[in-house]
Each structure stands twice: as C-alpha cells, then as structure tokens.
C-alpha positions as CSV (number, residue, x, y, z in Angstrom):
1,M,36.3,53.6,-5.5
2,R,40.0,52.9,-4.5
3,L,38.8,52.2,-0.9
4,L,36.2,49.8,-2.2
5,L,38.7,47.9,-4.4
6,A,41.2,47.8,-1.5
7,T,38.5,46.4,0.8
8,A,37.5,43.9,-1.8
9,G,41.1,42.8,-2.2
10,L,41.5,42.3,1.5
11,G,38.3,40.3,1.6
12,L,39.6,38.1,-1.3
13,V,42.9,37.5,0.6
14,A,40.9,36.6,3.8
15,I,38.8,34.1,1.8
16,I,41.8,32.5,0.2
17,A,43.5,32.2,3.6
18,L,40.3,30.7,5.2
19,T,40.0,28.2,2.3
20,A,43.6,27.1,2.8
21,V,43.0,26.6,6.5
22,M,39.8,24.7,5.9
23,G,41.6,22.5,3.3
24,T,44.0,21.3,5.9
25,S,43.0,17.8,7.0
26,R,42.6,16.9,10.6
27,A,45.4,14.5,10.4
28,Q,47.7,17.3,9.1
29,Q,46.5,19.5,11.9
30,M,47.6,16.8,14.4
31,Q,51.2,17.1,13.1
32,M,51.3,20.9,13.5
33,P,53.6,21.9,16.3
34,M,51.9,23.2,19.5
35,P,52.5,26.8,20.5
36,E,55.2,27.3,23.2
37,T,52.5,28.7,25.4
38,P,49.8,26.2,26.3
39,A,46.8,28.3,25.3
40,A,46.9,30.3,22.1
41,G,46.0,34.0,22.5
42,I,46.8,34.1,26.2
43,K,50.2,35.3,27.5
44,M,51.4,32.5,29.8
45,T,54.3,32.4,32.3
46,E,53.9,28.7,32.9
47,E,56.8,26.7,31.7
48,P,56.5,23.1,30.5
49,I,57.4,20.4,33.0
50,P,61.2,19.9,33.1
51,D,62.1,16.8,31.0
52,Q,65.8,16.8,30.6
53,G,67.2,13.5,31.8
54,V,63.8,12.1,32.7
55,P,63.7,8.3,31.9
56,R,60.9,6.4,30.2
57,A,58.8,4.5,32.7
58,T,59.7,0.8,33.2
59,E,56.1,-0.1,34.0
60,T,53.2,0.2,31.5
61,T,50.1,0.1,33.7
62,G,49.2,2.4,36.5
63,G,47.0,1.9,39.6
64,Q,48.2,-1.7,40.3
65,P,48.0,-3.0,43.9
66,L,51.0,-2.0,46.1
67,K,52.6,-4.7,48.2
68,Y,53.1,-4.1,51.9
69,R,55.1,-5.6,54.7
70,L,53.6,-6.4,58.1
71,V,55.4,-4.8,61.0
72,N,53.9,-5.4,64.5
73,G,50.5,-5.6,63.0
74,V,50.9,-2.4,60.9
75,K,50.7,-2.6,57.1
76,V,53.7,-0.7,55.8
77,F,53.7,0.7,52.2
78,D,56.7,2.4,50.5
79,L,56.1,5.3,48.1
80,V,58.7,7.3,46.1
81,A,57.8,10.4,44.0
82,R,59.8,10.6,40.8
83,P,59.5,11.9,37.3
84,V,59.1,9.6,34.3
85,K,58.1,9.7,30.6
86,W,54.7,8.0,30.5
87,K,53.1,6.7,27.3
88,I,49.6,8.1,27.0
89,Q,48.8,6.7,23.6
90,S,50.2,4.2,21.1
91,K,50.3,5.0,17.4
92,Y,46.8,4.6,16.1
93,E,45.8,5.1,12.4
94,R,47.3,8.5,11.6
95,Q,47.7,9.5,15.2
96,P,51.3,9.4,16.6
97,E,52.6,7.6,19.7
98,V,52.5,10.1,22.6
99,W,54.6,10.3,25.7
100,A,54.0,12.8,28.5
101,T,56.5,14.0,31.1
102,A,54.8,12.9,34.4
103,W,55.4,13.3,38.1
104,T,54.5,10.0,39.7
105,Y,54.2,7.9,42.7
106,N,56.4,4.8,42.1
107,G,56.8,5.5,38.4
108,T,53.3,5.0,37.2
109,V,50.2,7.0,36.3
110,P,48.1,6.6,38.4
111,G,50.3,5.7,41.2
112,P,50.0,2.3,42.9
113,M,46.7,1.3,44.5
114,I,46.8,1.1,48.3
115,R,44.1,-1.5,49.2
116,V,43.4,-2.4,52.8
117,T,40.5,-3.6,55.0
118,E,38.5,-1.4,57.2
119,G,40.2,-1.0,60.6
120,D,43.7,-1.8,59.3
121,R,46.5,0.4,60.7
122,V,48.4,1.8,57.7
123,R,51.9,3.3,57.6
124,V,53.2,5.0,54.4
125,V,56.9,5.7,54.2
126,F,57.2,8.4,51.5
127,K,60.4,9.7,49.8
128,N,60.5,12.7,47.5
129,Q,62.8,12.3,44.5
130,L,61.2,15.1,42.5
131,P,62.9,18.5,41.9
132,A,60.2,20.3,44.0
133,P,58.5,20.0,47.4
134,I,55.5,17.7,47.7
135,S,53.2,16.0,50.2
136,I,50.4,13.4,50.2
137,H,46.8,14.2,51.0
138,W,44.4,11.2,51.7
139,H,41.4,12.5,49.8
140,G,38.1,11.9,51.7
141,L,39.7,9.9,54.6
142,P,39.1,11.3,58.1
143,V,42.7,10.8,59.2
144,P,44.3,12.6,62.2
145,N,44.9,16.3,61.4
146,A,48.7,15.9,61.4
147,M,48.4,13.2,58.7
148,D,46.2,15.1,56.3
149,G,49.1,16.3,54.1
150,V,48.0,19.9,53.5
151,A,51.5,21.4,53.0
152,E,50.4,24.5,50.9
153,P,49.4,26.3,52.9
154,A,51.3,24.6,55.6
155,L,48.2,23.7,57.7
156,T,49.1,20.2,58.8
157,Q,52.8,19.8,57.8
158,K,55.7,21.4,56.0
159,P,56.3,20.6,52.4
160,I,58.5,17.5,51.9
161,R,61.6,18.8,50.1
162,S,63.5,16.9,47.4
163,G,65.5,14.1,49.1
164,E,63.4,14.1,52.3
165,T,61.3,11.3,53.7
166,F,58.1,11.6,55.6
167,T,56.0,8.9,57.3
168,Y,52.2,8.9,57.4
169,E,50.3,6.6,59.8
170,F,46.5,6.2,60.4
171,V,43.7,3.7,60.8
172,A,41.9,3.0,57.5
173,R,38.3,3.8,57.9
174,P,35.5,3.9,56.7
175,A,35.2,1.4,53.8
176,G,34.9,3.0,50.4
177,T,36.6,4.5,47.4
178,F,39.2,7.2,48.1
179,F,42.4,8.5,46.5
180,Y,45.6,10.2,47.4
181,H,47.4,13.1,45.7
182,S,49.8,15.9,46.3
183,H,48.8,18.9,48.3
184,V,51.6,21.3,47.1
185,E,51.1,23.3,44.0
186,T,47.9,21.3,43.5
187,D,47.0,23.2,40.3
188,R,50.2,21.9,38.8
189,Q,51.3,18.6,40.5
190,I,48.0,16.6,40.5
191,N,47.4,17.3,36.8
192,I,50.7,15.8,35.7
193,G,50.3,12.4,37.5
194,L,50.5,12.7,41.3
195,F,47.3,10.9,42.1
196,A,46.4,7.2,42.9
197,P,43.5,5.1,44.2
198,F,43.1,4.2,47.9
199,I,40.5,1.4,48.4
200,I,39.2,0.3,51.8
201,D,37.2,-3.0,51.7
202,P,34.6,-3.6,54.4
203,K,35.2,-6.2,57.1
204,R,31.9,-7.8,56.3
205,P,30.9,-7.2,52.6
206,S,27.2,-6.9,52.2
207,S,27.4,-7.8,48.5
208,R,30.0,-9.3,46.1
209,V,30.8,-8.5,42.5
210,D,32.6,-10.4,39.8
211,K,34.6,-7.5,38.4
212,D,35.8,-4.5,40.4
213,V,37.4,-1.7,38.4
214,V,38.8,1.7,39.3
215,L,38.6,4.4,36.6
216,M,40.6,7.5,37.4
217,L,39.8,10.4,35.0
218,N,42.4,13.0,34.2
219,E,43.5,15.6,31.5
220,W,46.8,16.6,29.9
221,R,48.3,19.3,27.8
222,I,51.0,17.8,25.6
223,D,52.8,18.7,22.4
224,P,52.7,15.3,20.7
225,S,55.7,16.1,18.5
226,T,58.1,16.9,21.4
227,G,56.5,15.4,24.5
228,K,56.5,18.8,26.2
229,T,53.9,18.7,28.9
230,W,52.0,21.4,30.8
231,P,49.5,21.1,33.6
232,A,46.0,21.1,32.2
233,M,44.0,24.0,33.6
234,P,40.6,25.4,32.8
235,S,40.8,28.5,30.5
236,M,44.6,28.9,30.9
237,S,46.0,25.7,29.6
238,E,43.1,23.7,28.1
239,P,43.8,20.0,27.8
240,N,44.2,18.2,24.4
241,Y,44.5,14.7,25.8
242,F,42.2,12.9,28.2
243,T,43.0,9.7,30.1
244,I,41.4,6.9,32.1
245,N,44.0,5.4,34.4
246,G,46.7,7.3,32.6
247,K,45.8,6.1,29.1
248,A,43.9,7.5,26.2
249,F,41.9,5.4,23.6
250,P,42.9,3.1,22.1
251,D,45.3,2.2,25.0
252,I,42.6,1.9,27.7
253,P,42.2,-1.8,28.5
254,T,38.8,-3.4,27.7
255,I,36.7,-4.6,30.6
256,T,35.7,-8.2,29.7
257,V,32.9,-10.0,31.6
258,K,30.6,-12.9,31.0
259,K,26.9,-12.5,30.6
260,G,25.1,-12.4,34.0
261,Q,28.2,-11.2,36.0
262,R,28.0,-8.2,38.3
263,V,30.4,-5.3,37.6
264,R,31.4,-2.5,39.9
265,L,33.0,0.6,38.4
266,R,34.7,3.1,40.8
267,F,34.9,6.5,39.1
268,V,37.4,9.0,40.5
269,G,37.5,12.6,39.2
270,A,41.3,13.1,39.6
271,G,41.6,16.1,37.2
272,Q,40.1,19.6,36.9
273,F,37.2,19.0,34.4
274,L,33.7,17.6,34.5
275,H,33.2,14.2,32.8
276,P,29.7,12.9,32.3
277,M,30.4,9.2,31.8
278,H,27.9,7.3,29.6
279,L,27.5,3.5,29.3
280,H,25.9,2.0,26.2
281,G,23.7,-1.0,26.2
282,M,23.0,-1.3,30.0
283,F,21.9,0.7,33.0
284,F,23.8,1.0,36.3
285,K,22.9,1.9,39.9
286,I,24.8,4.4,42.0
287,V,25.7,2.3,45.1
288,A,28.2,4.7,46.8
289,T,29.2,8.4,46.6
290,D,32.5,9.7,48.0
291,G,33.0,6.5,49.9
292,N,29.6,6.5,51.5
293,P,27.1,3.7,50.7
294,V,23.8,4.7,49.2
295,P,20.8,2.8,50.7
296,P,19.0,0.6,48.2
297,A,15.8,2.7,48.3
298,A,17.9,5.7,47.2
299,Q,20.0,4.2,44.5
300,L,19.4,5.9,41.2
301,T,19.3,3.9,38.0
302,K,21.3,5.8,35.3
303,D,23.2,5.4,32.0
304,T,25.1,8.7,32.3
305,L,26.7,10.1,35.4
306,P,28.7,13.4,35.7
307,I,31.9,13.0,37.6
308,T,33.2,16.4,39.0
309,P,36.7,17.0,40.2
310,G,37.4,15.2,43.5
311,E,34.3,13.1,43.4
312,R,34.1,9.4,43.6
313,Y,31.1,7.3,42.5
314,D,30.7,3.5,42.8
315,V,28.2,2.1,40.3
316,E,27.1,-1.5,39.7
317,F,25.4,-3.3,36.9
318,V,24.6,-6.8,35.8
319,A,26.2,-7.5,32.4
320,D,23.0,-8.8,30.8
321,N,23.4,-7.6,27.2
322,P,26.1,-9.4,25.1
323,G,28.3,-7.3,22.8
324,K,31.0,-4.7,22.8
325,W,29.7,-1.6,24.5
326,A,31.2,1.9,24.6
327,L,31.8,3.6,27.9
328,H,32.8,7.2,27.3
329,C,32.6,10.8,28.4
330,H,29.7,12.7,26.8
331,V,31.6,16.0,26.6
332,L,32.5,14.8,23.1
333,H,35.7,16.9,22.8
334,H,36.9,14.6,25.6
335,V,36.8,11.6,23.3
336,T,39.5,13.1,21.1
337,N,43.3,12.9,21.0
338,N,44.7,16.4,20.2
339,G,41.4,17.2,18.5
340,V,41.1,14.0,16.5
341,E,38.4,11.4,17.1
342,P,38.3,8.7,18.3
343,G,40.4,9.0,21.4
344,G,40.4,10.2,25.0
345,L,37.9,9.0,27.5
346,L,36.6,6.1,25.5
347,M,36.8,2.4,26.4
348,V,35.0,-0.9,25.8
349,V,32.9,-3.1,28.0
350,N,32.8,-6.5,26.3
351,V,30.0,-8.8,27.5
352,I,30.6,-12.4,26.4
353,P,27.5,-14.6,25.9
C-alpha cells in the first residue's frame, strides 16, 4: 500500500512538472538560455567559437561581386580571412535580434562572389587573419592539383597559418556554378561562414535570364541570448538557425520580378544538412547540376528539389503567376528560428503583374 501511494505521488509530481513545461509558451522557450554544450544529453568537448574582441561586421550583405585588378591579362582578386560578428536575424515579433560569431572571407557571410568568364586566368591572393590555420578549396573546379587547397590532410598544400599569405592561380573553366570554402577542419570552419560563390559565365551564352540569383544554404548553432556560436553538426551539435546567404527569415531579401521574366536560381548546399527547396505558385526546370548543363530533353520540371551538402543546382522558371510566393525548405523544422516559426530557410518571390 505504501509503495502504491509512493508511486502515485511520484506520478503526480511528474504530471505537475510536465504540465508546467507544456504551459511554457514558445516565445518564453526562445528566451531560455542554451546549454553550454551544443546538444543536450551528449557530452561535448567542442568549445564555442572564440568571440573575445571580435568586431561586428561593417557590411550587411554577403555574396556580393568581388572587384579585381587586371595584371598582365590576369584577373587578380584579394581575399582576407577574418572573424566578425554577423547578424543572422533582426528582431521579429517576439524573436530577438541574433548575431553569430563567424569566420569569414572579407568580413561577410557568404564571402564575396568571384565571377569571371570561361577561360579567364584567375589569381587569388589570400591572407589569413584568423587564429587558426586555413586554406581555400575551389569546390567542383578542375584546377591544377597544387591549387586544390586540400590542406588537411596536406595532400596539395600545407595549411596557411595565421598571418601567412598564399597565392592561388588557375584558368577558370568550365562555365557553371561553383563555390569556394576552407579545407582545414572542414567540419568546423565551413559551418561558421567560410564559404562563398564562384560563378563562371560562358563565353557564348546559349540563353539569357532577367534575374540570376545565388542561394547558399547553411546552418548554425547559436545561443541567441549571448551570441555564443558552435559549428552545426549532425547529431553532435544540431542547428537551431538556418540561413540563405547568411540570413534567416525575415532578413532574407525578396526576389522581385515582373510577370513574364525568366529567373535563374543557383542553389548551393554549403552546410551539412539536406534541404528540399520548394517553390509555391510556379514550376521550374533543372538546367544544370554541379556546374554541368542538362540537355533540354533531360531537364526535369519540378516544384521541390533536394539540395544535399556540396551540391549545386541551377533551376530556371518564367514568372507567369503574379503574387507573393513562398520559397522554402520542406524539412519544416528548417523554417524556424531557435524552434519558433516562421524563420530559417523561408523567402519570398514577388511577381509583379
């Protein structure tokens, strides 16, 4: 009898505790501090990214075209890796403004877009101002082996240490959508901002579009109350923020087009998670995969396309349906900010009549 009463008492305590938790609003849950370890219930040795003395970014938009100087026919680009505080999200309804500690190329997330024409000779002068070794890998580009940037393991070069400079040089080919990222501690460095688009335009375009937009998908693990940031990793450090070009909804810029215009979207899976991207109101055709054009007879017509880590897809559609249309990830947890919807990988395509 005493055992039964004791068990009943424990059950009552459990019910009361569960009721208290369920009564906590989602807005209140957002304000709760994150655990010091990125994933509850798992013992972690991973420390947050060092943030002492890291300045706020002076730029607000990532992935912008990088200017070059022409030296004896070579297009020369300058890149500097440095840490910044990067704003992921503005204050929205009851959601707080959120800043991440990011490691960046030239102070933005994504880093600046290198855009050249097929056949151009490219030289990138790269300086490391991070507190750790780094390199640059030209993802998908068939560059000379010594330029491939794999520094861990040191297959093609040694890691570029803090304060050092390294020069990459190669001919840009073929035409297509590519990107560049670190190849040292890739499980850590890419996920905190060290990625950027690399676009090679064809010498003789076979088709033209009215709007050409790069969309780089990535994930973050951030304590919104302190800005402490961890690399987002499957199972070990699950993400709680999801970004397109370094921004979460509502900070992702709207794509505005006129009815009848042709739009190209270049999806890049820059993070570690799958994102099935879904467009409302219109269908698109897959015109290129991983920088390779798809013949017209093989172009699939879709409204949802899974983007896996490292993949690039170019899709095109004619904006023939006026209105404000959602474009979002259909893993619906990925359209939240710290578990609160709407957020994350959600943006608007606005078709003007």
